[in-house]
C-alpha positions in Angstrom: 115.2 -102.6 46.4 112.7 -100.2 46.0 110.2 -100.2 43.4 110.0 -98.0 39.5 106.8 -96.5 41.2 108.9 -95.4 44.4 112.3 -93.9 42.4 109.9 -91.8 40.4 107.7 -90.5 42.7 110.9 -89.7 44.4 112.1 -87.5 41.7 108.9 -85.6 41.5 109.3 -84.9 44.8 112.2 -83.5 44.1 111.7 -81.4 41.3 108.6 -80.2 42.4 111.1 -78.8 46.0 113.6 -77.6 44.1 111.3 -75.4 42.0 109.4 -74.1 45.1 112.5 -73.1 46.8 114.4 -71.4 44.2 116.5 -68.8 45.4 117.0 -65.2 43.7 118.8 -63.1 44.4 115.4 -60.1 45.1 114.6 -62.5 47.8 118.1 -62.4 49.8 118.0 -58.5 49.0 114.6 -58.3 51.2 116.0 -60.2 53.7 118.8 -58.5 54.5 117.5 -54.8 54.0 114.4 -56.6 56.7 116.4 -57.8 59.0 119.6 -54.5 59.0 116.3 -52.5 59.5 115.7 -55.2 63.1 118.9 -54.7 64.0 119.4 -50.4 63.5 116.0 -50.1 65.6 116.2 -52.7 68.1 119.9 -50.5 68.3 118.1 -47.1 68.5 115.1 -47.7 70.4 116.7 -50.4 73.2 113.5 -52.9 72.2 114.8 -55.6 70.8 110.9 -56.6 69.7 111.9 -54.6 66.3 114.7 -57.4 65.2 112.0 -60.1 65.5 109.4 -58.0 63.5 111.5 -57.1 61.0 113.2 -61.0 60.5 110.0 -62.2 60.3 108.4 -59.2 57.9 111.6 -59.9 55.5 111.4 -64.1 55.5 107.3 -63.3 54.6 108.0 -60.7 51.8 111.0 -63.1 50.6 108.8 -65.6 49.2 106.9 -63.1 47.0 109.3 -61.8 44.4 109.8 -65.0 42.2 112.1 -65.2 38.9 111.4 -67.5 36.0 114.0 -67.6 32.8 113.7 -67.1 29.6 112.9 -70.3 28.2 110.4 -70.8 31.2 106.1 -70.9 32.0 106.3 -70.6 36.0 102.7 -72.7 37.1 100.6 -70.8 40.1 98.9 -72.0 42.1 96.1 -69.9 44.7 95.2 -72.1 47.3 96.0 -75.5 45.2 94.1 -74.1 42.4 95.5 -73.2 39.0 95.3 -69.6 38.4 97.8 -68.6 35.0 100.9 -69.4 34.1 104.0 -66.6 34.6 107.1 -65.4 33.5 110.0 -64.9 31.6 111.9 -62.6 34.0 110.7 -61.0 37.4 107.3 -61.7 39.0 105.3 -61.3 42.2 103.1 -64.0 44.0 101.0 -63.5 47.7 103.2 -65.4 49.5 101.9 -69.0 51.4 98.8 -68.5 49.7 100.4 -69.1 46.0 103.0 -71.5 45.6 104.2 -72.4 42.5 104.2 -76.4 41.9 106.7 -75.8 38.8 108.9 -74.6 36.2 107.8 -75.5 32.5 111.2 -75.7 29.8 110.1 -74.4 26.4 113.1 -75.3 24.6 113.6 -78.5 22.7 114.6 -81.1 24.9 116.3 -84.6 23.2 115.9 -87.7 25.3 117.0 -91.3 24.4 115.0 -94.1 24.6 115.3 -98.3 23.9 113.5 -101.0 23.0 115.6 -104.5 23.8 115.1 -107.8 22.6 112.4 -107.0 20.4 110.3 -109.6 17.7 110.2 -107.9 15.1 107.3 -109.7 12.3 109.7 -112.3 11.6 110.6 -113.2 15.2 113.8 -111.7 15.1 114.9 -110.1 18.3 117.1 -106.7 18.2 118.4 -104.0 19.9 117.6 -100.3 19.2 118.1 -97.3 20.0 116.8 -94.2 18.8 116.6 -89.9 20.3 113.7 -87.9 20.6 113.0 -84.3 20.3 110.9 -82.8 21.8 108.8 -79.6 23.4 106.3 -78.1 24.9 104.5 -75.8 23.2 100.9 -75.9 25.6 102.3 -75.3 29.1 99.1 -75.6 30.7 98.4 -78.7 29.8 101.7 -80.3 30.4 101.0 -78.9 34.0 97.5 -80.1 34.6 97.1 -82.8 31.9 99.5 -85.0 32.8 101.4 -86.0 36.1 104.9 -86.1 35.1 105.1 -84.5 31.1 108.9 -85.7 30.4 108.6 -89.2 32.3 105.1 -89.3 30.2 107.3 -88.8 27.1 109.7 -91.3 27.4 107.5 -93.7 27.8 105.2 -93.4 25.0 108.3 -93.0 22.3 109.5 -96.7 24.0 106.5 -98.4 23.8 106.3 -96.9 20.1 109.2 -98.1 19.6 108.4 -101.8 20.4 104.8 -101.5 18.9 106.5 -101.0 15.6 109.6 -103.1 15.7 106.5 -105.8 16.1 104.8 -104.8 12.8 107.7 -104.8 11.2 110.5 -107.7 9.5 114.1 -107.1 9.7 114.8 -106.5 6.5 112.3 -103.4 6.5 113.6 -102.2 10.0 117.2 -102.0 8.5 116.6 -100.7 4.5 113.4 -98.1 5.7 115.2 -96.5 8.3 113.5 -92.8 7.4 110.1 -94.5 7.1 109.7 -96.1 10.4 111.1 -92.6 12.0 108.7 -90.8 10.2 105.8 -93.3 11.7 107.5 -93.6 15.0 107.4 -89.4 15.1 103.7 -89.1 14.0 102.4 -91.9 17.1 104.7 -90.4 19.9 103.1 -86.8 18.8 99.3 -87.8 18.9 100.4 -89.9 22.0 101.8 -86.4 23.1 99.5 -84.1 21.7 97.1 -84.0 24.5 99.8 -83.7 27.0 100.8 -80.1 25.2 104.1 -81.6 23.6 104.5 -81.9 20.3 107.7 -84.2 18.8 109.7 -82.4 16.4 112.0 -85.6 14.4 113.6 -88.8 15.9 117.0 -90.2 14.9 117.5 -94.1 15.3 121.5 -94.1 16.1 121.6 -98.2 16.6 120.3 -101.7 14.9 121.6 -104.3 16.9 121.1 -107.2 15.4 122.6 -111.2 16.6 125.8 -112.1 16.0 124.9 -115.0 14.3 122.5 -113.7 12.6 124.9 -111.1 11.3 127.2 -113.8 9.6 124.3 -115.3 7.6 123.6 -112.5 6.1 127.3 -110.9 5.2 127.2 -114.5 3.7 124.0 -114.0 1.7 125.3 -110.5 0.6 128.4 -112.0 -1.0 126.3 -114.4 -2.4 124.3 -111.5 -4.0 127.1 -109.9 -5.1 128.4 -113.1 -7.0 125.3 -113.7 -8.0 125.5 -110.0 -9.6 128.8 -110.6 -11.0 128.1 -113.7 -13.3 125.3 -112.3 -14.2 127.0 -108.9 -15.3 129.5 -111.1 -17.5 126.6 -113.3 -18.6 124.9 -110.0 -20.4 128.4 -109.1 -21.4 129.1 -112.1 -23.6 125.7 -111.6 -25.1 125.8 -108.7 -25.8 129.2 -109.3 -27.4 127.7 -112.0 -29.8 125.8 -109.5 -30.9 128.4 -107.4 -31.9 130.6 -110.5 -33.7 127.1 -111.5 -35.5 126.7 -108.3 -36.7 130.6 -107.5 -37.9 130.0 -111.2 -39.7 127.0 -110.4 -41.4 129.4 -107.0 -42.9 131.9 -109.4 -43.7 129.7 -112.1 -45.7 129.6 -110.2 -48.9 133.0 -108.0 -48.3 135.8 -110.7 -49.2 138.0 -107.5 -49.6 137.2 -106.3 -46.1 137.6 -109.7 -44.6 140.7 -110.1 -45.9 142.1 -106.6 -44.6 140.7 -107.6 -41.7 143.0 -111.0 -40.9 146.4 -109.6 -42.0 145.6 -106.6 -39.6 145.3 -109.3 -37.4 148.2 -111.4 -37.6 150.3 -108.0 -38.2 148.7 -107.1 -34.3 150.4 -110.3 -33.8 153.5 -110.7 -35.6 154.8 -107.1 -34.6 156.0 -108.0 -31.6 159.5 -109.4 -31.2 160.4 -113.3 -31.2 156.5 -113.6 -31.5 155.1 -116.7 -33.3 151.6 -116.8 -34.5 150.3 -120.1 -36.1 147.6 -119.4 -38.8 145.0 -123.1 -40.4 145.8 -123.6 -42.9 142.0 -122.6 -45.0 143.3 -119.3 -43.9 146.6 -119.3 -45.3 144.1 -120.5 -48.6 141.2 -118.2 -48.2 143.2 -115.3 -48.3 145.8 -116.6 -50.8 148.9 -115.5 -47.8 151.0 -118.7 -48.9 152.9 -117.1 -51.6 153.7 -114.0 -48.9 154.7 -116.1 -46.8 156.9 -118.1 -49.0 158.0 -114.8 -50.4 158.6 -113.6 -46.8 160.7 -117.3 -46.4 163.3 -116.6 -48.9 163.9 -113.3 -48.5 164.8 -114.7 -44.9 167.2 -117.1 -46.3 168.8 -115.2 -49.0 169.7 -112.1 -46.1 171.2 -114.9 -43.8 173.0 -116.3 -46.8 174.5 -113.0 -47.5 174.8 -112.4 -43.5 176.9 -115.0 -42.3 178.0 -115.4 -38.6 182.1 -115.2 -38.0 183.4 -117.5 -36.2 185.9 -117.3 -33.4 189.1 -119.7 -34.3 189.7 -121.5 -31.0 192.8 -121.1 -28.7 
């Protein structure tokens, strides 16, 4: 199998060949007009040399017009020496003396990159996927300072991501995405600025950790939630005890209020039909409820004697 360097070289050669052999309607028009003119002169003079001359002239001059799209800048070389940028739109070059080495795309470009099985500072292997948003702000530097600026930006992003992961713990990596993205953007931007490239933003898409570690982190999170719940329950008990303490201080010097509160508690407990309330004897004595309860029992017996339940005759 071919190595990575050979694959990259083949890709660069393919891009360069596409850049130099880009056809346009003006070149085709010149070639057609030259061919038709040669045919007409050949038919008029019966001399086939005119056809050959005009076909060669058409091929020569059809190499002169070039068209760059609105977001592109063409890098022009004259006998291998950089002469400037052309475009957008239609422009002309001297055929076979001047060439277009590359068309620089100045739009925002997205590049996905990843760091696989990279160890964090606490030796946890993680897989991180991210997306880089960048653009060429200086086409001259992108053409002259680096061999393949797109591939260079991709490698710089990947190595920068690995560098930051190696200096960051797993907890910081999971909780501080915004900080890590800003740090990674600054790192890649510092590396790519000499190439005429600026980085607009970096977005981390996914962070994958081992399954065994996910289970351990899930149990840890569950234990943390249970701990928080117990702490909240204890704090509630402390607040309730404090409120009871303040209420007891209020009732300490006001027995009437205490009796009214106790009677209200008895009422709330006995208002349901068929309810049964067990009251300690000391509470009855302190509230003086013995006479009230005896009177209530006597009244219930009197009402039961006045309204006896009829007994149905037996068959």
